[in-house]
N, C-alpha and C positions, 0 to 999 in steps of 0.2 A: 504494500500500500504506500503510495507516495505521501510526502508530507502534507500536501494540500488535501488529498483524499482523507488522510487521517484526521486533520483538523476539521474538515467538513463533517465527517461522521461524528466526531466528538461534540462539536458545537451543535449539530443537529440532533444529538442524543440518540443516534442510531448505532453507534459503536457498541457492540455487545460488552456486557460487564466482564465477561471472561477475557476480553482483549484489553481491558483498561486496568491493568495491575500497576504496580509501582513504576516499572520502567516506562510505561506509557505516560504516566503523569510527568515523569522527568522529560520525556520527549516533548510533550505539549509545552512545558515550561521553557525548554530550550528553543522551540520554534517561536513562541511568543516573544522571547527575549531577542531573538535574531530579527524579528519584524519591527520592533519598536523599543521604546525606552523601558527602563525598569518599572517606572510608575504605570505605564500602559500595560506591561506584562502582568503586573499584580492585578490590575482592574480586569483584564481579559480572563486571566486564569481563574480568579475568584468567581466572576460571573459564570464562566463556563462550568466550573466544578459544581457550583450551587444548582445551576439549571440541570446538569447531567444527573446529579444526585436526586433531585426532585423528580425527574422524569423516570428514574429507576426505583421510585418509592423508597428512597433513603434520604429524605431531606435533612436529617440531623447529622449526616456523615461529614459534612464540610468542616474543616479545621483550619482556622485562620493562621495560627502560629506555624503549623507544619507547612502550609502553603507558602507563606512569605519567607520562612527560613530556607526552604529548598530553593525558591527563586533566588534568594540572596547567594546561596552557595553556587548555583549554576551560573548566575550573572558574574560572580567573581572569577570563575573558571573561564568563562567566555572572554572577559576583558583581559585576563592574564595570558591565556594560552591560545585564544582564537577559537573559531567554530569547528575545528577539526575537519573542515571540508565537507561537512554535512553530519546529520545525526549519527550514522554508523561510526564515523571516525571520532566524533566527540564522545560517544558512549564507550568506545574501546579505550580511549585515553583517560576516561574518568569513571572507571568501573565502580569506585567507591560510592559514587552518587546513586548507583543502582541498588544499593543496599539501604533500605529504609532505616536501618539502625545507626546510620551516620549521625543522626541528630543527638544521639546519646553523648557525643563529644561536647555538645553545647547546652544540652538541657537535661535536667533530672526527670526521671519518669513521672514523678508526681506533678511536675509543672505541666508536662504535655497532657496529662490526664485531667487537668483542671478545666472547669467550665470557662473560666476567663480566657484561657489559652485557646479554646475552641472559638470563642467569639471575637477576640481582638488579638493582634500580634503582641506577644510577650517577649521581651528581650531579657534573657536570663544571664546574670553575671555569675560566672563560675570562678569563685575565688577559693584557692586552696588554703589550708590552715597556715602555711608558711607565708602566704601573700597578704593575709588579713592584717589590717593596721591596728 
């Protein structure tokens, strides 16, 4: 499926749920970031995910912090390393992004499980005991 076909199916809510796993979320974020600004990508990804979840009878599935955090990581990689020549190259160069557990480097599990993190972007400061003032 081409990138444009993939986004059309996702935005039209016709992409089967079995084909919209974590890697597909990362692909969508990557494509939105290639097409516009970081702010535009957040707006598009958020709207698309909410619409898709609603169309698949899972309206409470959307998570703002996870969405924005992944967009931030993907955007940082795009700006630093380039687009990889397309989705396959980018995905191959950044396999760690395809593991949803990457956010454990930045967030405690209880933060991501919180209702506030589902509703708004939460920035968590990870301070080790040695760094605390």
